[in-house]
N, C-alpha and C positions, 0 to 999 in steps of 0.2 A: 504494500500500499505505499502511495506515495506522501510527502509531508503535508501537502495541499490537502489530500483527502482527509487526514488526521487532522488538520486543523477546521476542515468543513465539519466532521463527525464532532469534534470538541465544543464548536460554536452551536451546532444544533443541540448537545447535550445542556450547554449552559442555558439556551434558550428556554428549553424545556423545562430546566431547574426554576429559572425566572417565572415561566408560565404558571409551573406548580405553585410557587410562592404567592402569585398575584391569585390565584384560587383560593389557595388556604386563606389570604387575609379575606378576600371577599367573603367567605363561608364562615369565618369567625366573626365579621363584623355583623352577617346577617342573623348569627344566631344570637349576639348581644341584642340587636333591636328586636328580636322575635319575643323575647321575655320568657321563652320556654326553657324548660330544663334541658340538661346536654341530651339527656337520655330521650327526651319527647322529641328533640330536635333533630337528631341523629335518624331516630325510628320514622319520623315525616319526610325527612330529606333523604332516606337510603344510604345512610352514611354508618359505618361501624363507629360505634359509641368510641372505643379506644382511638380510632384515628381522628376523630372530632377532638377529642382530650389531648392529643400529641399535638394539633395544631394550634388547640388553644395555648398550650404551653409555651410553643416554639414563638407565637405571636408574643406573649409575655415577655419571653425573653429578650426577644428584638426590641421591645418598645421601652423595656427597662433598663436602662443605662446604669453607669457607676454614680451617675448626677440624678436618678431619679430618687425620689424621697416622697415620705408620706407627711403631708400636713397634718398634725395633731391640735384639735381646737380642744378649749376648755381643758386643757390637762393642768392638774394643780397638783401640790405637793402631796396628794392622798397616790395610794397604789393605784395602779393600770388593772381594770378587768377587762379581759376579752372572754367573750362567750360566743363557741362554734354554734352552728345550725344543729349539731347532733347533740347538742346539752353538755359538751365539756368546758369547763370555765377555767379560765387561768387566772392568777391573782400575781402581778409584778410589782417590786418597788417602783416607785417614781422614777427612781436614778437610771431603770434599764435604757439600755440603749436604744437609738433609731433603729440602727441595723437589726438587732433583734426583736424590735415589735415589727418592723417590716417583714421579717422571717416568718413570725408567726402569724401575721394577719393574712400572708399569701398562701397558707398552708392548705 
């Protein structure tokens, strides 16, 4: 195979990867706007749930850079209380780092 043919194949592969990324972004945005659960959305759009979750994770990773932060309004010197939808509750000292809070919020 010639050098030019290899370059053409590499460009096609890169375009395919870019197309896939665009498709993934559109699906994630559509899911966010739908207000459906991930399971409901994947079922109604004939997408495997694990695939949708993977794309959501990749989207979050691509939008959360090292400069990303979470604004905490109303935080006082009292402990921080996080309650997850499954009922698990965390009580953290007010001095907990922003990085730790960010990690715990995005679990």
